[in-house]
N, C-alpha and C positions, 0 to 999 in steps of 0.2 A: 690595402687601404680600406678603412671601415665604411660601412654604408651609413647614410644619414637616416635619422629616425623619422618615421612616418607619423604624422599628426594623428592622434587617436580621436579627438573631438571634431565634430563638424563645425564649420565656420558659421558664426551667428549671422542670421539674416532676420531683420526686424519684420514683424507681421505687416502685411499689406493693409493699409487703411483705406476704407471706402470713402471716397470724397463725394459729399453731397453739395451741390451748388445751392447756395441760399439765394432766394429770389425775393425781392421786395414786393409788397402788395401793389396792385394795379393803381390804387388811388393815390399813392404816395407822390409820384412825380407831378401829376396835375395840381395837387394841393400845394406842393412845394413851390412850383412856378407861379401859381395864382397868388400865393402869399407874398412872394417877392413883388409881383406886379401891383398888387393892392397896396402894399406898404409904400412903394415908390410913388404910386399914383396919389395916395392920401397926402403924402408930404408935398408933392408937386401942386396938388389942388389947394392945399392950405396956403402955400406961398403965392399962388396965382390969384386966388379969390381973396385972400387976406382974411382978416377977422370979421368981415362984414357978412359972410355967408351964414345961412341959418343953421347949418350943421356945425360950423367951425367956431361961431361966436361964443356959445356957452362953454366950450371946452378950453378955449384959450391956448396956452402953450402945451397942454396935454395932447394936442393933435400931433405934435412931434413924437411924443412917447407912443402913441397908437401906431404911427407909421413905422417907427423903429422896432416896436414889438412884433409887428407883422413880418418885417424883414428878418429879425432874429429867429422868429418861429420857422421861417423858410430855411434858414441856415441850419437850425437844429434838425429839421426833417431831412436835409441833405446828408447829414451824417448817418442816417438810417438807410439811405438808398444804396442798393447793391446792383 
């Protein structure tokens, strides 16, 4: 009975990759949470005080845009958090 042929080439092994853990900056999480809280607080204050407040009266319905912009800014920051 004939002998089986021995493989001449070595089996390919991919090179080992060094894994570096990415860390988000320390300021990111507090700014993210503060942005969410400020946005929700701005919208809540606008609805509670109404348009009679000294800060809210000149801006009108732009107060909602300010509040939502703060919330969206917090969501965008949350995509950078690791």
